[in-house]
Each structure stands twice: as C-alpha cells, then as structure tokens.
C-alpha positions as CSV (number, residue, x, y, z in Angstrom):
1,M,-12.6,-10.6,-14.4
2,S,-15.0,-7.1,-13.0
3,G,-13.8,-3.5,-13.2
4,W,-14.2,-3.8,-9.4
5,T,-12.2,-6.0,-9.0
6,P,-9.2,-3.4,-8.1
7,V,-11.3,-1.7,-5.8
8,V,-12.7,-4.4,-3.9
9,H,-8.7,-5.6,-3.6
10,S,-7.2,-2.1,-2.5
11,T,-10.4,-1.4,-0.1
12,L,-9.6,-5.8,1.7
13,F,-6.0,-4.5,1.3
14,A,-6.1,-0.9,3.7
15,A,-9.2,-3.0,6.1
16,Y,-6.2,-5.6,6.8
17,H,-3.8,-2.9,7.9
18,F,-7.0,-2.4,11.3
19,W,-4.0,-0.6,13.5
20,S,-4.8,2.3,11.5
21,P,-8.4,2.6,10.3
22,W,-8.4,6.0,10.0
23,Q,-5.8,5.8,6.8
24,L,-8.5,3.5,5.3
25,F,-9.7,5.8,2.8
26,T,-6.3,7.1,1.9
27,R,-4.6,3.6,1.8
28,T,-7.4,2.5,-0.3
29,L,-6.9,5.4,-3.1
30,G,-3.0,5.0,-2.8
31,V,-3.0,1.5,-3.4
32,L,-5.5,1.5,-6.0
33,P,-3.3,2.7,-9.0
34,L,-0.5,-0.3,-8.0
35,V,-4.0,-2.6,-7.9
36,Y,-4.2,-1.4,-11.9
37,V,-0.6,-1.9,-12.4
38,V,0.1,-5.5,-11.4
39,Q,-3.8,-6.5,-13.2
40,R,-2.9,-4.5,-16.5
41,K,0.7,-6.3,-16.2
42,K,-0.2,-9.4,-14.5
43,N,3.0,-9.4,-12.5
44,I,2.8,-9.7,-8.5
45,Y,6.1,-9.1,-8.3
46,I,5.6,-5.6,-9.0
47,G,3.1,-5.0,-6.3
48,M,5.4,-7.1,-3.6
49,W,8.4,-5.0,-4.8
50,V,6.7,-1.4,-4.3
51,H,5.1,-2.8,-0.9
52,C,8.7,-3.5,0.3
53,L,10.1,-0.4,-1.0
54,L,7.2,1.7,0.8
55,N,7.9,-0.3,4.2
56,S,11.1,0.7,3.8
57,A,11.1,4.2,3.2
58,E,8.8,4.7,6.3
59,Y,11.0,2.7,8.2
60,L,13.6,4.6,7.2
61,V,11.9,8.2,8.1
62,G,10.5,6.6,11.2
63,A,14.6,6.0,12.3
64,V,15.9,9.6,11.0
65,I,12.8,11.0,12.9
66,I,13.9,9.2,16.0
67,V,17.3,9.9,16.2
68,G,16.4,13.2,15.3
69,L,14.0,13.5,18.6
70,L,17.3,11.8,20.7
C-alpha cells in the first residue's frame, strides 16, 4: 500500500459527511490516527468500535445539552 492511503481514506471519510463541510479538515485530521491504527493492526473492527463510541458520545452530549436547555 502507498504511504498516502491513510490520508486519502481519512479525506474520503470526511468528505462522505457532506452535511457538515465546515468540518472536512478537522474530521480528516481527527480520523487520520485511527486509520493508521486500523491499517497497522489490520483490524477493521477497531475503526468500527471507535466510530460507534464517538457517535454514541456525540448523541449523549447532544441529549444532555437539549435536556439542559428545556
């Protein structure tokens, strides 16, 4: 694999979240270490678990904010 594979993968992952284009750069940099770990360990489940945990944390924080505002 090329040395650019993780960077390209991170960028494509960030671009797929097209509903928040202002986060393209930040999301690309944030996911890059995870892509390197998944590639190095050759275990896609690491990426799947981290993605699920991050989404869950985001929903939890959002719910706390919404409930706090009501």
